[in-house]
MARFI-709895 format. One record per atom (N, C-alpha, C): residue in three letters; x, y, z; chain. Coordinates in steps of 0.1 Angstrom, whole numbers. Layout:
<atoms>
<atom><type>ALA</type><u>X</u><v>Y</v><w>Z</w><mol>A</mol></atom>
...
</atoms>
This chain:
<atoms>
<atom><type>LEU</type><u>-97</u><v>-14</v><w>-80</w><mol>A</mol></atom>
<atom><type>LEU</type><u>-104</u><v>-24</v><w>-64</w><mol>A</mol></atom>
<atom><type>LEU</type><u>-111</u><v>-20</v><w>-59</w><mol>A</mol></atom>
<atom><type>GLY</type><u>-108</u><v>-8</v><w>-59</w><mol>A</mol></atom>
<atom><type>GLY</type><u>-114</u><v>3</v><w>-48</w><mol>A</mol></atom>
<atom><type>GLY</type><u>-131</u><v>4</v><w>-46</w><mol>A</mol></atom>
<atom><type>ASN</type><u>-136</u><v>7</v><w>-37</w><mol>A</mol></atom>
<atom><type>ASN</type><u>-150</u><v>9</v><w>-30</w><mol>A</mol></atom>
<atom><type>ASN</type><u>-148</u><v>-3</v><w>-41</w><mol>A</mol></atom>
<atom><type>ASN</type><u>-157</u><v>-15</v><w>-33</w><mol>A</mol></atom>
<atom><type>ASN</type><u>-154</u><v>-31</v><w>-37</w><mol>A</mol></atom>
<atom><type>ASN</type><u>-163</u><v>-41</v><w>-25</w><mol>A</mol></atom>
<atom><type>GLY</type><u>-161</u><v>-36</v><w>-17</w><mol>A</mol></atom>
<atom><type>GLY</type><u>-167</u><v>-39</v><w>-4</w><mol>A</mol></atom>
<atom><type>GLY</type><u>-157</u><v>-52</v><w>0</w><mol>A</mol></atom>
<atom><type>LEU</type><u>-146</u><v>-50</v><w>-4</w><mol>A</mol></atom>
<atom><type>LEU</type><u>-135</u><v>-62</v><w>-6</w><mol>A</mol></atom>
<atom><type>LEU</type><u>-129</u><v>-65</v><w>15</w><mol>A</mol></atom>
<atom><type>SER</type><u>-126</u><v>-74</v><w>18</w><mol>A</mol></atom>
<atom><type>SER</type><u>-123</u><v>-71</v><w>34</w><mol>A</mol></atom>
<atom><type>SER</type><u>-111</u><v>-83</v><w>39</w><mol>A</mol></atom>
<atom><type>GLY</type><u>-114</u><v>-86</v><w>41</w><mol>A</mol></atom>
<atom><type>GLY</type><u>-94</u><v>-97</v><w>49</w><mol>A</mol></atom>
<atom><type>GLY</type><u>-83</u><v>-84</v><w>47</w><mol>A</mol></atom>
<atom><type>ARG</type><u>-77</u><v>-90</v><w>50</w><mol>A</mol></atom>
<atom><type>ARG</type><u>-57</u><v>-88</v><w>51</w><mol>A</mol></atom>
<atom><type>ARG</type><u>-51</u><v>-86</v><w>36</w><mol>A</mol></atom>
<atom><type>ILE</type><u>-49</u><v>-78</v><w>32</w><mol>A</mol></atom>
<atom><type>ILE</type><u>-39</u><v>-73</v><w>23</w><mol>A</mol></atom>
<atom><type>ILE</type><u>-21</u><v>-86</v><w>23</w><mol>A</mol></atom>
<atom><type>SER</type><u>-27</u><v>-98</v><w>13</w><mol>A</mol></atom>
<atom><type>SER</type><u>-19</u><v>-106</v><w>18</w><mol>A</mol></atom>
<atom><type>SER</type><u>1</u><v>-109</v><w>17</w><mol>A</mol></atom>
<atom><type>ASP</type><u>5</u><v>-114</v><w>18</w><mol>A</mol></atom>
<atom><type>ASP</type><u>22</u><v>-109</v><w>20</w><mol>A</mol></atom>
<atom><type>ASP</type><u>23</u><v>-113</v><w>-5</w><mol>A</mol></atom>
<atom><type>THR</type><u>14</u><v>-123</v><w>-6</w><mol>A</mol></atom>
<atom><type>THR</type><u>17</u><v>-128</v><w>-15</w><mol>A</mol></atom>
<atom><type>THR</type><u>14</u><v>-112</v><w>-25</w><mol>A</mol></atom>
<atom><type>ILE</type><u>10</u><v>-103</v><w>-26</w><mol>A</mol></atom>
<atom><type>ILE</type><u>8</u><v>-92</v><w>-30</w><mol>A</mol></atom>
<atom><type>ILE</type><u>26</u><v>-94</v><w>-43</w><mol>A</mol></atom>
<atom><type>GLY</type><u>38</u><v>-90</v><w>-32</w><mol>A</mol></atom>
<atom><type>GLY</type><u>44</u><v>-87</v><w>-36</w><mol>A</mol></atom>
<atom><type>GLY</type><u>53</u><v>-93</v><w>-56</w><mol>A</mol></atom>
<atom><type>GLY</type><u>47</u><v>-109</v><w>-51</w><mol>A</mol></atom>
<atom><type>GLY</type><u>47</u><v>-114</v><w>-60</w><mol>A</mol></atom>
<atom><type>GLY</type><u>43</u><v>-110</v><w>-77</w><mol>A</mol></atom>
<atom><type>LEU</type><u>38</u><v>-96</v><w>-73</w><mol>A</mol></atom>
<atom><type>LEU</type><u>30</u><v>-88</v><w>-86</w><mol>A</mol></atom>
<atom><type>LEU</type><u>45</u><v>-74</v><w>-96</w><mol>A</mol></atom>
<atom><type>THR</type><u>49</u><v>-83</v><w>-101</w><mol>A</mol></atom>
<atom><type>THR</type><u>66</u><v>-73</v><w>-96</w><mol>A</mol></atom>
<atom><type>THR</type><u>61</u><v>-64</v><w>-111</w><mol>A</mol></atom>
<atom><type>HIS</type><u>48</u><v>-69</v><w>-118</w><mol>A</mol></atom>
<atom><type>HIS</type><u>44</u><v>-60</v><w>-126</w><mol>A</mol></atom>
<atom><type>HIS</type><u>32</u><v>-51</v><w>-131</w><mol>A</mol></atom>
<atom><type>LEU</type><u>32</u><v>-56</v><w>-114</w><mol>A</mol></atom>
<atom><type>LEU</type><u>20</u><v>-42</v><w>-117</w><mol>A</mol></atom>
<atom><type>LEU</type><u>17</u><v>-22</v><w>-114</w><mol>A</mol></atom>
<atom><type>GLU</type><u>13</u><v>-26</v><w>-127</w><mol>A</mol></atom>
<atom><type>GLU</type><u>25</u><v>-1</v><w>-118</w><mol>A</mol></atom>
<atom><type>GLU</type><u>9</u><v>3</v><w>-112</w><mol>A</mol></atom>
<atom><type>LYS</type><u>-1</u><v>4</v><w>-109</w><mol>A</mol></atom>
<atom><type>LYS</type><u>-14</u><v>7</v><w>-103</w><mol>A</mol></atom>
<atom><type>LYS</type><u>-19</u><v>1</v><w>-96</w><mol>A</mol></atom>
<atom><type>LEU</type><u>-20</u><v>3</v><w>-80</w><mol>A</mol></atom>
<atom><type>LEU</type><u>-34</u><v>-7</v><w>-77</w><mol>A</mol></atom>
<atom><type>LEU</type><u>-40</u><v>5</v><w>-66</w><mol>A</mol></atom>
<atom><type>ASP</type><u>-54</u><v>-1</v><w>-63</w><mol>A</mol></atom>
<atom><type>ASP</type><u>-56</u><v>8</v><w>-60</w><mol>A</mol></atom>
<atom><type>ASP</type><u>-69</u><v>0</v><w>-49</w><mol>A</mol></atom>
<atom><type>LEU</type><u>-67</u><v>1</v><w>-37</w><mol>A</mol></atom>
<atom><type>LEU</type><u>-79</u><v>-8</v><w>-25</w><mol>A</mol></atom>
<atom><type>LEU</type><u>-89</u><v>-1</v><w>-17</w><mol>A</mol></atom>
<atom><type>HIS</type><u>-88</u><v>10</v><w>-23</w><mol>A</mol></atom>
<atom><type>HIS</type><u>-90</u><v>24</v><w>-12</w><mol>A</mol></atom>
<atom><type>HIS</type><u>-109</u><v>19</v><w>-12</w><mol>A</mol></atom>
<atom><type>ASP</type><u>-117</u><v>27</v><w>3</w><mol>A</mol></atom>
<atom><type>ASP</type><u>-129</u><v>28</v><w>8</w><mol>A</mol></atom>
<atom><type>ASP</type><u>-134</u><v>12</v><w>6</w><mol>A</mol></atom>
<atom><type>ASN</type><u>-123</u><v>2</v><w>9</w><mol>A</mol></atom>
<atom><type>ASN</type><u>-127</u><v>-5</v><w>19</w><mol>A</mol></atom>
<atom><type>ASN</type><u>-126</u><v>-15</v><w>24</w><mol>A</mol></atom>
<atom><type>ASP</type><u>-130</u><v>-27</v><w>35</w><mol>A</mol></atom>
<atom><type>ASP</type><u>-125</u><v>-34</v><w>53</w><mol>A</mol></atom>
<atom><type>ASP</type><u>-115</u><v>-35</v><w>50</w><mol>A</mol></atom>
<atom><type>LEU</type><u>-107</u><v>-39</v><w>47</w><mol>A</mol></atom>
<atom><type>LEU</type><u>-90</u><v>-44</v><w>51</w><mol>A</mol></atom>
<atom><type>LEU</type><u>-83</u><v>-32</v><w>62</w><mol>A</mol></atom>
<atom><type>LYS</type><u>-79</u><v>-46</v><w>67</w><mol>A</mol></atom>
<atom><type>LYS</type><u>-76</u><v>-51</v><w>85</w><mol>A</mol></atom>
<atom><type>LYS</type><u>-61</u><v>-56</v><w>84</w><mol>A</mol></atom>
<atom><type>GLY</type><u>-55</u><v>-53</v><w>89</w><mol>A</mol></atom>
<atom><type>GLY</type><u>-39</u><v>-54</v><w>98</w><mol>A</mol></atom>
<atom><type>GLY</type><u>-33</u><v>-48</v><w>92</w><mol>A</mol></atom>
<atom><type>SER</type><u>-21</u><v>-59</v><w>90</w><mol>A</mol></atom>
<atom><type>SER</type><u>-7</u><v>-43</v><w>89</w><mol>A</mol></atom>
<atom><type>SER</type><u>-7</u><v>-43</v><w>64</w><mol>A</mol></atom>
<atom><type>ILE</type><u>0</u><v>-35</v><w>70</w><mol>A</mol></atom>
<atom><type>ILE</type><u>2</u><v>-35</v><w>46</w><mol>A</mol></atom>
<atom><type>ILE</type><u>16</u><v>-46</v><w>52</w><mol>A</mol></atom>
<atom><type>PRO</type><u>19</u><v>-52</v><w>39</w><mol>A</mol></atom>
<atom><type>PRO</type><u>33</u><v>-70</v><w>43</w><mol>A</mol></atom>
<atom><type>PRO</type><u>39</u><v>-57</v><w>37</w><mol>A</mol></atom>
<atom><type>SER</type><u>50</u><v>-59</v><w>40</w><mol>A</mol></atom>
<atom><type>SER</type><u>66</u><v>-54</v><w>37</w><mol>A</mol></atom>
<atom><type>SER</type><u>68</u><v>-60</v><w>27</w><mol>A</mol></atom>
<atom><type>ALA</type><u>64</u><v>-71</v><w>25</w><mol>A</mol></atom>
<atom><type>ALA</type><u>62</u><v>-75</v><w>3</w><mol>A</mol></atom>
<atom><type>ALA</type><u>58</u><v>-66</v><w>-8</w><mol>A</mol></atom>
<atom><type>ILE</type><u>48</u><v>-56</v><w>2</w><mol>A</mol></atom>
<atom><type>ILE</type><u>53</u><v>-48</v><w>-6</w><mol>A</mol></atom>
<atom><type>ILE</type><u>62</u><v>-39</v><w>-17</w><mol>A</mol></atom>
<atom><type>GLY</type><u>68</u><v>-40</v><w>-6</w><mol>A</mol></atom>
<atom><type>GLY</type><u>79</u><v>-36</v><w>-19</w><mol>A</mol></atom>
<atom><type>GLY</type><u>87</u><v>-41</v><w>-27</w><mol>A</mol></atom>
<atom><type>ASN</type><u>85</u><v>-49</v><w>-35</w><mol>A</mol></atom>
<atom><type>ASN</type><u>88</u><v>-59</v><w>-40</w><mol>A</mol></atom>
<atom><type>ASN</type><u>85</u><v>-52</v><w>-52</w><mol>A</mol></atom>
<atom><type>LEU</type><u>69</u><v>-40</v><w>-54</w><mol>A</mol></atom>
<atom><type>LEU</type><u>65</u><v>-36</v><w>-65</w><mol>A</mol></atom>
<atom><type>LEU</type><u>68</u><v>-23</v><w>-73</w><mol>A</mol></atom>
<atom><type>SER</type><u>78</u><v>-29</v><w>-82</w><mol>A</mol></atom>
<atom><type>SER</type><u>89</u><v>-23</v><w>-77</w><mol>A</mol></atom>
<atom><type>SER</type><u>87</u><v>-9</v><w>-93</w><mol>A</mol></atom>
<atom><type>ASN</type><u>74</u><v>-20</v><w>-96</w><mol>A</mol></atom>
<atom><type>ASN</type><u>71</u><v>-3</v><w>-111</w><mol>A</mol></atom>
<atom><type>ASN</type><u>56</u><v>-6</v><w>-102</w><mol>A</mol></atom>
<atom><type>LEU</type><u>54</u><v>0</v><w>-95</w><mol>A</mol></atom>
<atom><type>LEU</type><u>40</u><v>6</v><w>-93</w><mol>A</mol></atom>
<atom><type>LEU</type><u>44</u><v>22</v><w>-87</w><mol>A</mol></atom>
<atom><type>SER</type><u>27</u><v>29</v><w>-104</w><mol>A</mol></atom>
<atom><type>SER</type><u>32</u><v>39</v><w>-97</w><mol>A</mol></atom>
<atom><type>SER</type><u>25</u><v>45</v><w>-90</w><mol>A</mol></atom>
<atom><type>SER</type><u>13</u><v>38</v><w>-89</w><mol>A</mol></atom>
<atom><type>SER</type><u>2</u><v>49</v><w>-81</w><mol>A</mol></atom>
<atom><type>SER</type><u>0</u><v>33</v><w>-74</w><mol>A</mol></atom>
<atom><type>LEU</type><u>-6</u><v>37</v><w>-54</w><mol>A</mol></atom>
<atom><type>LEU</type><u>-5</u><v>29</v><w>-52</w><mol>A</mol></atom>
<atom><type>LEU</type><u>-16</u><v>40</v><w>-38</w><mol>A</mol></atom>
<atom><type>VAL</type><u>-32</u><v>33</v><w>-35</w><mol>A</mol></atom>
<atom><type>VAL</type><u>-42</u><v>42</v><w>-30</w><mol>A</mol></atom>
<atom><type>VAL</type><u>-47</u><v>32</v><w>-18</w><mol>A</mol></atom>
<atom><type>ILE</type><u>-43</u><v>28</v><w>-8</w><mol>A</mol></atom>
<atom><type>ILE</type><u>-50</u><v>22</v><w>5</w><mol>A</mol></atom>
<atom><type>ILE</type><u>-60</u><v>27</v><w>13</w><mol>A</mol></atom>
<atom><type>SER</type><u>-62</u><v>44</v><w>8</w><mol>A</mol></atom>
<atom><type>SER</type><u>-70</u><v>48</v><w>20</w><mol>A</mol></atom>
<atom><type>SER</type><u>-89</u><v>44</v><w>22</w><mol>A</mol></atom>
<atom><type>PHE</type><u>-89</u><v>53</v><w>25</w><mol>A</mol></atom>
<atom><type>PHE</type><u>-105</u><v>46</v><w>35</w><mol>A</mol></atom>
<atom><type>PHE</type><u>-108</u><v>32</v><w>41</w><mol>A</mol></atom>
<atom><type>ASN</type><u>-97</u><v>26</v><w>47</w><mol>A</mol></atom>
<atom><type>ASN</type><u>-91</u><v>18</v><w>48</w><mol>A</mol></atom>
<atom><type>ASN</type><u>-96</u><v>8</v><w>68</w><mol>A</mol></atom>
<atom><type>GLU</type><u>-92</u><v>-2</v><w>68</w><mol>A</mol></atom>
<atom><type>GLU</type><u>-89</u><v>2</v><w>87</w><mol>A</mol></atom>
<atom><type>GLU</type><u>-77</u><v>-9</v><w>87</w><mol>A</mol></atom>
<atom><type>LEU</type><u>-64</u><v>-3</v><w>77</w><mol>A</mol></atom>
<atom><type>LEU</type><u>-56</u><v>-4</v><w>79</w><mol>A</mol></atom>
<atom><type>LEU</type><u>-44</u><v>-7</v><w>97</w><mol>A</mol></atom>
<atom><type>THR</type><u>-35</u><v>-3</v><w>100</w><mol>A</mol></atom>
<atom><type>THR</type><u>-34</u><v>-7</v><w>115</w><mol>A</mol></atom>
<atom><type>THR</type><u>-14</u><v>-10</v><w>113</w><mol>A</mol></atom>
<atom><type>GLY</type><u>-12</u><v>-3</v><w>115</w><mol>A</mol></atom>
<atom><type>GLY</type><u>7</u><v>-3</v><w>120</w><mol>A</mol></atom>
<atom><type>GLY</type><u>11</u><v>-1</v><w>118</w><mol>A</mol></atom>
<atom><type>LYS</type><u>31</u><v>2</v><w>113</w><mol>A</mol></atom>
<atom><type>LYS</type><u>35</u><v>13</v><w>107</w><mol>A</mol></atom>
<atom><type>LYS</type><u>36</u><v>7</v><w>91</w><mol>A</mol></atom>
<atom><type>ILE</type><u>42</u><v>15</v><w>86</w><mol>A</mol></atom>
<atom><type>ILE</type><u>45</u><v>21</v><w>71</w><mol>A</mol></atom>
<atom><type>ILE</type><u>56</u><v>15</v><w>69</w><mol>A</mol></atom>
<atom><type>PRO</type><u>50</u><v>-2</v><w>57</w><mol>A</mol></atom>
<atom><type>PRO</type><u>72</u><v>-11</v><w>64</w><mol>A</mol></atom>
<atom><type>PRO</type><u>89</u><v>0</v><w>58</w><mol>A</mol></atom>
<atom><type>ALA</type><u>93</u><v>0</v><w>55</w><mol>A</mol></atom>
<atom><type>ALA</type><u>103</u><v>8</v><w>55</w><mol>A</mol></atom>
<atom><type>ALA</type><u>113</u><v>1</v><w>44</w><mol>A</mol></atom>
<atom><type>GLU</type><u>105</u><v>-10</v><w>41</w><mol>A</mol></atom>
<atom><type>GLU</type><u>108</u><v>-12</v><w>23</w><mol>A</mol></atom>
<atom><type>GLU</type><u>103</u><v>-6</v><w>11</w><mol>A</mol></atom>
<atom><type>PHE</type><u>84</u><v>1</v><w>18</w><mol>A</mol></atom>
<atom><type>PHE</type><u>81</u><v>14</v><w>7</w><mol>A</mol></atom>
<atom><type>PHE</type><u>96</u><v>24</v><w>-7</w><mol>A</mol></atom>
<atom><type>ASP</type><u>105</u><v>28</v><w>5</w><mol>A</mol></atom>
<atom><type>ASP</type><u>120</u><v>25</v><w>-5</w><mol>A</mol></atom>
<atom><type>ASP</type><u>122</u><v>25</v><w>-14</w><mol>A</mol></atom>
<atom><type>LYS</type><u>117</u><v>10</v><w>-21</w><mol>A</mol></atom>
<atom><type>LYS</type><u>122</u><v>5</v><w>-33</w><mol>A</mol></atom>
<atom><type>LYS</type><u>111</u><v>4</v><w>-38</w><mol>A</mol></atom>
<atom><type>MET</type><u>107</u><v>17</v><w>-37</w><mol>A</mol></atom>
<atom><type>MET</type><u>90</u><v>17</v><w>-48</w><mol>A</mol></atom>
<atom><type>MET</type><u>96</u><v>24</v><w>-57</w><mol>A</mol></atom>
<atom><type>LEU</type><u>108</u><v>25</v><w>-63</w><mol>A</mol></atom>
<atom><type>LEU</type><u>116</u><v>38</v><w>-77</w><mol>A</mol></atom>
<atom><type>LEU</type><u>98</u><v>49</v><w>-78</w><mol>A</mol></atom>
<atom><type>ARG</type><u>96</u><v>38</v><w>-87</w><mol>A</mol></atom>
<atom><type>ARG</type><u>82</u><v>47</v><w>-99</w><mol>A</mol></atom>
<atom><type>ARG</type><u>68</u><v>53</v><w>-95</w><mol>A</mol></atom>
<atom><type>LEU</type><u>67</u><v>46</v><w>-80</w><mol>A</mol></atom>
<atom><type>LEU</type><u>59</u><v>58</v><w>-72</w><mol>A</mol></atom>
<atom><type>LEU</type><u>51</u><v>73</v><w>-71</w><mol>A</mol></atom>
<atom><type>GLU</type><u>40</u><v>77</v><w>-79</w><mol>A</mol></atom>
<atom><type>GLU</type><u>40</u><v>92</v><w>-86</w><mol>A</mol></atom>
<atom><type>GLU</type><u>33</u><v>91</v><w>-75</w><mol>A</mol></atom>
<atom><type>LEU</type><u>22</u><v>85</v><w>-70</w><mol>A</mol></atom>
<atom><type>LEU</type><u>9</u><v>87</v><w>-67</w><mol>A</mol></atom>
<atom><type>LEU</type><u>5</u><v>80</v><w>-62</w><mol>A</mol></atom>
<atom><type>PHE</type><u>5</u><v>83</v><w>-37</w><mol>A</mol></atom>
<atom><type>PHE</type><u>4</u><v>77</v><w>-27</w><mol>A</mol></atom>
<atom><type>PHE</type><u>-8</u><v>78</v><w>-14</w><mol>A</mol></atom>
<atom><type>HIS</type><u>-15</u><v>71</v><w>-16</w><mol>A</mol></atom>
<atom><type>HIS</type><u>-25</u><v>80</v><w>-11</w><mol>A</mol></atom>
<atom><type>HIS</type><u>-24</u><v>70</v><w>6</w><mol>A</mol></atom>
<atom><type>ILE</type><u>-28</u><v>74</v><w>9</w><mol>A</mol></atom>
<atom><type>ILE</type><u>-31</u><v>62</v><w>31</w><mol>A</mol></atom>
<atom><type>ILE</type><u>-35</u><v>66</v><w>43</w><mol>A</mol></atom>
<atom><type>HIS</type><u>-41</u><v>72</v><w>39</w><mol>A</mol></atom>
<atom><type>HIS</type><u>-50</u><v>86</v><w>49</w><mol>A</mol></atom>
<atom><type>HIS</type><u>-63</u><v>78</v><w>62</w><mol>A</mol></atom>
<atom><type>ASP</type><u>-68</u><v>86</v><w>60</w><mol>A</mol></atom>
<atom><type>ASP</type><u>-80</u><v>75</v><w>71</w><mol>A</mol></atom>
<atom><type>ASP</type><u>-74</u><v>60</v><w>75</w><mol>A</mol></atom>
<atom><type>ASN</type><u>-69</u><v>51</v><w>76</w><mol>A</mol></atom>
<atom><type>ASN</type><u>-63</u><v>46</v><w>85</w><mol>A</mol></atom>
<atom><type>ASN</type><u>-58</u><v>43</v><w>97</w><mol>A</mol></atom>
<atom><type>ARG</type><u>-55</u><v>34</v><w>101</w><mol>A</mol></atom>
<atom><type>ARG</type><u>-47</u><v>36</v><w>115</w><mol>A</mol></atom>
<atom><type>ARG</type><u>-30</u><v>35</v><w>121</w><mol>A</mol></atom>
<atom><type>LEU</type><u>-28</u><v>39</v><w>105</w><mol>A</mol></atom>
<atom><type>LEU</type><u>-13</u><v>35</v><w>108</w><mol>A</mol></atom>
<atom><type>LEU</type><u>-10</u><v>48</v><w>111</w><mol>A</mol></atom>
<atom><type>THR</type><u>5</u><v>41</v><w>122</w><mol>A</mol></atom>
<atom><type>THR</type><u>7</u><v>52</v><w>134</w><mol>A</mol></atom>
<atom><type>THR</type><u>20</u><v>46</v><w>128</w><mol>A</mol></atom>
<atom><type>GLY</type><u>36</u><v>56</v><w>130</w><mol>A</mol></atom>
<atom><type>GLY</type><u>44</u><v>55</v><w>126</w><mol>A</mol></atom>
<atom><type>GLY</type><u>50</u><v>74</v><w>119</w><mol>A</mol></atom>
<atom><type>SER</type><u>65</u><v>70</v><w>115</w><mol>A</mol></atom>
<atom><type>SER</type><u>64</u><v>82</v><w>106</w><mol>A</mol></atom>
<atom><type>SER</type><u>66</u><v>73</v><w>80</w><mol>A</mol></atom>
<atom><type>VAL</type><u>60</u><v>82</v><w>74</w><mol>A</mol></atom>
<atom><type>VAL</type><u>67</u><v>75</v><w>62</w><mol>A</mol></atom>
<atom><type>VAL</type><u>81</u><v>75</v><w>59</w><mol>A</mol></atom>
<atom><type>PRO</type><u>83</u><v>59</v><w>52</w><mol>A</mol></atom>
<atom><type>PRO</type><u>95</u><v>51</v><w>53</w><mol>A</mol></atom>
<atom><type>PRO</type><u>102</u><v>74</v><w>41</w><mol>A</mol></atom>
<atom><type>HIS</type><u>111</u><v>71</v><w>40</w><mol>A</mol></atom>
<atom><type>HIS</type><u>123</u><v>82</v><w>25</w><mol>A</mol></atom>
<atom><type>HIS</type><u>115</u><v>79</v><w>18</w><mol>A</mol></atom>
<atom><type>LEU</type><u>106</u><v>84</v><w>9</w><mol>A</mol></atom>
<atom><type>LEU</type><u>98</u><v>87</v><w>-4</w><mol>A</mol></atom>
<atom><type>LEU</type><u>110</u><v>95</v><w>-16</w><mol>A</mol></atom>
<atom><type>VAL</type><u>113</u><v>95</v><w>-30</w><mol>A</mol></atom>
<atom><type>VAL</type><u>116</u><v>98</v><w>-39</w><mol>A</mol></atom>
<atom><type>VAL</type><u>103</u><v>104</v><w>-49</w><mol>A</mol></atom>
<atom><type>LEU</type><u>89</u><v>105</v><w>-44</w><mol>A</mol></atom>
<atom><type>LEU</type><u>80</u><v>109</v><w>-52</w><mol>A</mol></atom>
<atom><type>LEU</type><u>83</u><v>113</v><w>-72</w><mol>A</mol></atom>
<atom><type>ARG</type><u>85</u><v>106</v><w>-77</w><mol>A</mol></atom>
<atom><type>ARG</type><u>82</u><v>116</v><w>-88</w><mol>A</mol></atom>
<atom><type>ARG</type><u>78</u><v>125</v><w>-95</w><mol>A</mol></atom>
</atoms>
């Protein structure tokens, strides 16, 4: 879904996609904060949400994503520090 002209917010319901392994939403027009429910994606190995207009802090729940290997969040308007992640 990267570079697809998507706009709006990332819904909290994304946390229900527990079997999702890769999520690529880069280079869209997504706004708002990253929902903490994204931490429920325990099978996620790749998260690419760079080049959007996301704001706020990176949720501490990211530390639940133990299979994460690729993590791109650059070129947003995020604040604070990155939670402790153990990338494989």
